[in-house]
C-alpha positions as CSV (number, residue, x, y, z in Angstrom):
1,M,143.2,73.7,139.9
2,R,139.9,73.9,139.6
3,R,138.1,76.7,138.3
4,N,135.0,78.1,139.6
5,T,132.0,77.2,137.7
6,T,128.3,78.8,137.8
7,S,127.2,76.2,140.3
8,N,130.1,76.5,142.6
9,P,129.6,78.1,146.3
10,R,131.8,77.8,146.9
11,L,135.2,77.3,150.1
12,V,134.3,76.3,150.1
13,Y,136.1,77.0,149.3
14,R,134.1,77.8,149.6
15,F,135.3,77.7,153.1
16,L,133.1,80.6,155.9
17,V,130.9,80.3,158.5
18,I,130.9,80.7,155.9
19,P,129.9,79.0,156.0
20,V,132.1,78.8,154.8
21,L,134.5,78.0,154.1
22,V,137.7,76.9,152.7
23,V,141.2,76.6,154.8
24,S,144.0,75.0,153.1
25,V,146.3,72.8,154.9
26,F,149.4,74.2,153.4
27,T,153.1,75.3,154.6
28,L,153.7,79.2,154.4
29,L,156.8,80.3,153.3
30,P,158.7,83.6,153.8
31,L,159.3,86.2,151.4
32,I,162.1,88.0,150.0
33,P,162.4,91.9,148.8
34,V,164.4,92.4,146.0
35,M,163.5,96.0,144.8
36,D,160.8,96.1,142.3
37,K,161.2,92.1,141.7
38,L,159.6,90.1,144.8
39,Q,161.1,86.9,144.8
40,V,159.7,83.7,147.2
41,G,160.2,79.8,147.1
42,V,158.1,77.0,146.8
43,A,158.6,74.3,149.6
44,G,162.2,73.3,150.4
45,S,163.6,76.9,149.9
46,T,165.0,79.4,152.7
47,L,164.1,83.1,152.1
48,P,163.9,86.0,154.4
49,G,162.0,89.1,154.6
50,A,159.1,90.1,153.3
51,K,157.6,93.2,151.3
52,A,154.4,94.9,149.9
53,A,153.7,92.6,147.0
54,S,154.3,89.2,146.3
55,I,153.5,85.7,145.0
56,E,153.5,83.2,147.6
57,S,154.1,79.7,146.3
58,V,152.5,77.3,148.9
59,A,152.8,73.6,148.7
60,S,151.0,70.8,150.0
61,L,152.6,68.9,153.2
62,T,152.4,66.2,150.7
63,A,153.0,67.9,147.5
64,K,156.5,67.2,145.8
65,Q,159.1,70.4,146.8
66,S,160.7,72.6,144.3
67,K,163.4,74.7,144.1
68,S,162.4,77.4,141.8
69,T,161.0,80.7,142.6
70,Y,158.5,83.2,141.4
71,Q,158.4,86.8,140.9
72,W,156.5,89.9,140.7
73,N,158.3,92.4,138.2
74,I,155.9,95.1,139.1
75,S,158.1,98.1,137.5
76,D,160.2,96.7,134.6
77,D,158.1,96.6,131.8
78,S,160.4,94.8,129.8
79,L,160.0,91.7,131.9
80,P,156.5,89.5,132.6
81,L,154.4,90.5,135.0
82,I,155.4,87.4,136.7
83,S,158.3,85.3,136.6
84,L,157.5,81.8,136.3
85,P,159.7,78.5,136.2
86,D,159.7,76.3,133.1
87,H,158.0,73.8,135.1
88,I,154.5,74.6,137.3
89,D,152.8,72.0,139.5
90,G,149.2,72.5,140.3
91,G,147.7,74.6,143.1
92,V,147.8,78.0,141.7
93,D,144.5,79.0,143.3
94,L,146.5,79.3,146.7
95,S,149.8,80.1,145.7
96,L,148.9,83.1,143.4
97,T,148.7,85.8,146.5
98,Y,149.1,89.6,146.9
99,S,150.0,91.4,149.9
100,M,147.1,92.8,152.4
101,G,149.0,94.4,154.7
102,P,150.6,91.7,157.3
103,F,148.5,89.3,155.1
104,Q,148.7,87.4,151.8
105,F,145.3,87.5,149.7
106,P,145.0,84.3,147.4
107,L,143.7,86.0,144.1
108,F,141.5,82.9,143.4
109,Q,139.6,83.3,146.5
110,S,136.4,85.1,147.2
111,L,135.2,87.9,149.8
112,Y,132.3,85.7,151.2
113,Y,129.1,87.3,153.1
114,N,127.9,85.7,156.2
115,E,124.0,86.0,155.9
116,Q,123.3,84.8,159.4
117,A,126.0,87.0,160.9
118,G,125.5,90.0,158.7
119,K,129.3,90.2,158.0
120,Y,131.8,89.8,155.2
121,I,134.6,87.2,155.9
122,L,137.8,86.9,154.1
123,M,140.5,84.1,153.8
124,V,144.3,85.1,154.1
125,M,147.3,84.0,154.8
126,S,150.4,85.0,157.0
127,E,153.9,83.7,157.6
128,R,153.2,83.9,161.6
129,E,149.7,82.5,162.0
130,G,149.0,80.4,158.8
131,T,145.5,80.2,157.0
132,Q,143.1,82.5,159.0
133,F,139.7,84.3,158.5
134,I,139.0,87.8,159.0
135,D,135.8,89.3,160.1
136,L,135.0,92.5,158.4
137,P,132.2,94.8,159.5
138,R,128.5,94.4,158.8
139,A,127.3,95.2,155.5
140,G,126.4,98.9,154.9
141,G,129.2,101.8,155.8
142,V,132.8,101.8,156.3
143,G,135.0,100.4,159.4
144,L,138.4,99.3,160.7
145,V,139.5,95.8,161.3
146,Q,142.6,95.5,163.5
147,S,144.5,92.3,162.9
148,S,146.5,90.7,165.5
149,N,150.0,92.5,165.1
150,N,148.2,95.8,165.4
151,V,148.1,96.5,161.6
152,S,144.6,97.9,160.4
153,L,142.5,97.4,157.5
154,R,140.2,99.6,156.4
155,F,136.6,98.0,154.8
156,S,133.8,99.7,153.2
157,D,130.7,98.3,151.7
158,E,129.1,101.1,149.7
159,G,126.8,100.5,146.6
160,D,128.1,97.9,144.6
161,A,131.7,97.8,145.5
162,R,133.4,96.3,148.4
163,R,136.9,97.9,149.3
164,I,139.6,96.9,151.5
165,S,142.5,99.3,151.9
166,T,145.7,98.5,153.9
167,E,147.7,101.1,155.7
168,D,150.2,101.6,153.0
169,G,147.6,102.7,150.6
170,T,146.7,99.7,148.8
171,V,143.3,99.2,147.7
172,Y,141.6,96.0,146.8
173,T,137.9,96.3,144.8
174,F,135.5,93.5,145.0
175,A,132.3,93.3,142.8
176,Q,129.7,90.4,142.3
177,F,129.7,88.1,139.3
178,V,127.2,85.9,138.0
179,D,128.1,82.8,140.5
180,G,126.8,85.0,143.6
181,E,130.3,85.4,144.9
182,L,132.5,88.9,145.3
183,H,135.6,88.5,143.3
184,C,138.6,90.7,143.0
185,T,138.4,92.8,140.3
186,Q,141.2,95.6,141.0
187,I,144.3,96.1,143.0
188,R,145.8,99.6,143.4
189,D,149.0,100.1,145.3
190,R,150.1,103.1,146.8
191,D,152.7,103.4,144.0
192,G,149.8,104.0,141.3
193,H,150.5,100.5,140.1
194,V,146.9,99.0,138.9
195,F,146.0,95.6,138.3
196,D,142.6,94.5,136.9
197,L,141.4,91.1,137.2
198,G,139.3,89.9,134.7
199,Y,136.7,86.8,134.7
200,T,135.0,84.3,132.4
201,D,131.3,83.8,131.9
202,T,131.4,81.1,134.8
203,A,133.3,83.7,137.2
204,S,136.9,82.0,136.8
205,L,139.6,84.2,136.9
206,A,140.6,84.8,133.2
207,T,143.3,87.4,133.1
208,I,145.4,89.9,135.0
209,T,146.6,93.2,133.7
210,D,148.7,95.9,134.8
211,T,148.9,99.5,134.0
212,S,151.3,99.2,131.2
213,G,149.4,96.7,129.3
214,R,151.1,93.0,130.2
215,T,148.7,90.3,130.6
216,I,148.4,87.0,132.6
217,R,146.1,85.0,131.2
218,F,144.6,81.5,132.6
219,S,143.3,78.8,130.2
220,Y,141.2,75.9,131.6
221,T,140.7,72.2,130.7
222,K,137.7,70.2,132.4
223,D,137.4,72.9,135.2
224,Y,141.5,73.0,136.0
225,V,143.7,75.7,135.2
226,S,146.0,74.0,132.6
227,S,148.5,76.6,131.4
228,I,149.2,80.7,132.1
229,T,150.2,82.7,129.0
230,Q,151.9,86.0,129.5
231,T,152.6,88.9,127.2
232,W,154.7,91.9,127.8
233,G,157.0,94.1,126.1
234,T,158.3,97.7,125.7
235,S,156.7,98.2,122.4
236,A,153.1,98.7,121.7
237,A,152.9,95.3,119.7
238,R,153.7,93.3,122.6
239,K,155.6,90.8,120.4
240,N,156.8,88.7,123.6
241,K,154.5,85.8,124.7
242,K,155.1,83.0,126.4
243,T,153.0,79.9,127.4
244,W,153.7,77.7,130.5
245,A,151.9,74.7,131.0
246,I,150.4,73.3,134.4
247,D,151.1,69.8,135.6
248,T,147.4,69.4,137.1
249,D,148.3,65.6,137.8
250,T,150.7,66.8,140.8
251,S,148.0,69.3,142.1
252,P,146.6,67.9,145.8
253,A,145.2,71.3,146.2
254,E,141.7,70.6,145.0
255,R,139.5,67.5,144.5
256,S,136.6,67.1,142.5
257,V,133.1,65.7,143.7
258,K,130.3,64.1,141.9
259,F,126.7,64.9,142.8
260,A,124.5,61.7,142.6
261,H,121.5,63.6,142.8
262,A,122.0,66.3,140.2
263,R,119.9,66.1,137.1
264,S,123.6,66.0,135.3
265,V,127.1,65.2,136.9
266,T,128.5,68.2,138.4
267,T,131.9,69.0,139.1
268,K,132.7,71.7,142.0
269,R,135.7,72.3,144.0
270,I,135.9,71.6,147.8
271,P,138.6,72.4,150.4
272,T,141.0,69.9,150.8
273,N,140.9,69.8,154.8
274,A,137.3,69.0,154.3
275,V,136.8,65.9,156.7
276,K,134.2,64.7,154.0
277,P,136.0,65.0,150.6
278,T,133.5,63.5,148.7
279,Y,129.8,63.1,148.4
280,T,129.2,59.4,148.2
281,E,125.9,57.6,147.0
282,E,125.1,56.9,150.2
283,M,125.1,60.6,151.0
284,A,122.6,61.0,148.2
285,A,120.4,58.5,149.2
286,S,120.1,59.7,152.9
287,D,119.7,63.2,151.7
288,L,116.7,62.1,149.2
289,T,115.0,60.2,152.1
290,L,115.4,63.4,154.4
291,A,113.9,65.4,151.6
292,T,110.6,63.0,151.6
293,I,110.3,62.9,155.5
294,F,110.4,66.9,155.5
295,G,109.4,68.7,152.3
296,G,107.1,68.5,149.6
297,Q,107.3,67.4,146.0
298,G,110.8,68.3,144.3
299,A,112.0,68.9,147.7
300,K,116.1,68.8,148.3
301,A,117.7,68.1,151.6
302,A,121.3,68.7,152.5
303,A,122.0,67.2,155.7
304,N,125.5,65.6,154.8
305,G,128.0,68.5,154.7
306,F,127.3,69.2,151.2
307,E,124.7,72.0,149.5
308,P,122.5,70.7,146.3
309,A,124.6,70.4,143.1
310,G,122.1,72.8,141.4
311,L,122.4,75.4,144.0
312,G,124.2,78.8,143.0
313,S,126.9,80.2,144.6
314,Q,124.9,82.1,147.3
315,Y,126.1,79.3,149.7
316,P,129.4,77.6,149.8
317,L,129.7,74.3,148.4
318,Y,131.1,72.5,151.3
319,R,129.8,73.1,154.8
320,G,130.3,70.1,156.7
321,D,133.6,69.7,159.3
322,F,136.9,70.5,158.3
323,V,140.3,70.4,159.8
324,G,142.5,73.3,160.9
325,D,145.8,73.9,160.5
326,D,146.4,73.2,164.1
327,G,144.8,69.9,163.4
328,V,141.7,70.4,165.3
329,V,138.4,69.4,163.6
330,R,136.1,72.6,163.2
331,R,132.2,72.2,162.6
332,G,130.5,73.9,159.5
333,H,127.2,75.3,159.0
334,L,125.9,72.1,158.1
335,S,127.6,69.9,160.5
336,Y,124.8,68.0,162.5
337,A,121.9,70.3,160.6
338,M,120.2,70.1,157.3
339,H,118.9,72.5,154.8
340,L,115.7,71.9,153.2
341,Y,115.1,73.6,149.3
342,G,112.2,73.7,147.0
343,N,114.4,72.5,144.1
344,A,117.9,71.8,142.9
345,D,119.1,75.7,142.5
346,G,117.0,76.6,145.7
347,T,114.3,78.9,143.9
348,G,111.4,76.7,144.7
349,E,108.8,77.3,147.2
350,I,107.3,73.8,148.9
351,G,105.9,72.9,152.2
352,V,107.6,72.2,155.3
353,Y,106.9,68.8,157.0
354,V,107.7,67.1,160.4
355,P,106.8,63.3,161.3
356,P,103.7,62.9,163.7
357,G,104.2,61.5,167.3
358,F,105.3,64.9,168.9
359,S,104.1,65.4,172.3
360,S,104.4,69.2,172.4
361,H,105.4,72.3,170.1
362,S,105.9,75.8,170.3
363,A,102.9,78.1,169.9
364,E,104.5,80.3,167.0
365,P,107.5,80.9,165.3
366,T,110.1,83.1,167.0
367,P,110.5,86.6,166.0
368,T,113.9,86.8,164.3
369,D,114.7,83.4,162.8
370,A,110.9,82.1,162.7
371,A,111.8,78.8,164.7
372,V,109.4,76.4,165.5
373,S,110.6,73.4,168.2
374,F,109.0,69.9,168.4
375,Y,109.5,67.5,171.3
376,Y,109.4,63.9,170.3
377,P,109.1,60.9,173.0
378,R,110.8,58.8,170.0
379,L,111.8,60.0,166.5
380,G,113.1,57.9,164.3
381,N,116.1,55.8,165.9
382,L,116.2,57.8,169.1
383,T,114.4,58.6,172.1
384,D,114.1,62.1,173.8
385,V,114.6,64.4,171.1
386,T,113.6,68.1,169.9
387,L,113.2,68.9,166.5
388,V,113.2,72.6,165.6
389,V,112.9,73.9,162.3
390,F,114.0,77.5,161.2
391,H,112.6,79.9,158.6
392,V,109.0,78.5,158.6
393,A,106.7,80.6,156.7
394,N,103.1,80.2,157.2
395,F,103.2,78.5,160.0
396,S,100.1,76.5,160.7
397,L,99.8,72.4,161.7
398,T,97.9,70.6,159.0
399,P,97.9,66.8,159.2
400,E,98.3,65.4,155.5
401,G,98.6,61.6,155.3
402,E,101.4,60.3,157.7
403,R,103.0,63.8,158.2
404,V,102.0,66.9,159.5
405,R,102.3,70.0,157.5
406,I,103.9,72.9,159.6
407,G,104.1,75.7,156.9
408,D,106.6,76.8,153.8
409,I,110.2,77.3,153.5
410,G,111.8,80.3,153.4
411,G,110.4,82.1,156.5
412,R,112.4,85.0,158.3
413,G,116.2,84.5,157.6
414,G,115.5,81.8,155.3
415,S,115.1,83.8,151.9
416,V,117.8,86.0,150.2
417,A,116.9,87.3,146.4
418,S,115.5,84.1,144.6
419,Y,117.2,81.6,147.3
420,K,114.7,80.0,150.0
421,H,115.0,77.3,152.3
422,S,114.5,76.2,155.8
423,H,117.2,74.9,158.6
424,I,116.7,71.9,160.5
425,E,118.5,70.5,163.7
426,F,117.8,67.9,166.0
427,Y,118.6,68.2,170.2
428,R,118.9,65.7,172.7
429,G,116.3,66.2,175.4
430,N,113.3,68.1,175.8
431,T,115.0,71.5,175.2
432,G,112.4,73.9,173.2
433,L,115.0,76.0,171.3
434,P,118.3,76.0,173.1
435,S,120.3,79.1,173.3
436,A,123.0,79.5,170.6
437,A,125.5,78.9,173.1
438,A,123.9,75.6,174.2
439,R,123.3,74.1,170.8
440,A,126.7,72.9,169.9
441,K,126.8,70.4,172.8
442,L,123.1,69.1,172.1
443,R,123.1,68.8,168.4
444,I,122.3,65.4,167.0
445,D,123.1,64.4,163.4
446,P,120.0,64.2,161.5
447,V,121.8,61.4,159.2
448,V,121.7,59.6,162.8
449,V,118.4,60.1,163.7
450,F,116.9,58.5,160.6
451,G,119.4,55.4,160.4
452,F,121.8,56.2,158.0
453,S,125.1,56.4,159.9
454,T,126.4,54.4,162.7
455,A,128.1,57.2,164.1
456,T,128.0,58.6,167.6
457,A,124.6,60.6,167.5
458,S,126.2,63.5,169.8
459,R,128.9,65.5,169.6
């Protein structure tokens, strides 16, 4: 299992529109209630029932099956906080969950904020519906979320804390860390048991501590969780201590990707169901070419489903197509679209350019997303194409050599804190700016427009 790094957005997986992010093709297993001990088997077990708190062990469809069980030992201080088998395979990031009403929430996952939609999105699991995303109310205030089986969650966004409460009184608290993501920092159940979650300097889950002082500690080797150490006991000295090694070689749950265009090689996490599991040299070459077409000096383009390696976690890492649990391919935010940044970490300010040859264009940016459209009888390898650039600041058409400068990045809707970007899409025909509903059928892959792929140009 890979850890979160400072430059990881995540889901993925950082997966959301969120852009989101991060669905895993896993088999979910039923739970069994055992008073204060809540057992669950990994793939191959047959366990009925369900209860409030649980560690849900999930296995990849290709993973080796096991008959061992995990347990939360909530009330018995003489036992470790969780009971673990002697041998632990990888994939702890999606195995370690806690009950959230009718759902299971993976504790290694984050609460994502979808800037464009102005709402939060949470990845959860359930035995009935598998992996799914919950849309939470818009930022600022309190709201109720009604689940598919008529169980409500209460969400509040007040100040620096975001909280999700279940009908039985369990409260999850989330806070933002240095990676820009909202991580769970505390769980308080209806009986008053409190679990505090601690994080490393790079926002990776480091510890889980309960009210009685029992501790779970996660150790990392080369960005993977390599061991779990627990301390417990009824005495103040907490003399009982044990470490479980994790077999990371058996874990298909996460893959690493190296970014050829980063100043140094950066390893980040991507979801297992990503259609494009790695960022290749060919992708890096096409992004570099697109950056020289549309951006000023130092520009970084993201047109192959991956954000720049140096970009912080304001955005998830992988934002291309992914495969849902039902086998259907779904689009991500950067499926047949591209982002343009001023530099690798998204803080730079640069000009935005378009190729010459357009026969018409919009008179001014739209009031909401500062979008400007250009119609080309021929653009790159294709004919009859409309180019739309979103988030254009200081709009003005100025010929500069073989390009036309149209303004700067970071216009309305494209600047959050220190991150500035423009979003670029291509459409078949002389469409102007299509309605949001019509765009999906009209989009053209920017990589295809400029000759980097033989894939079909339209969806």
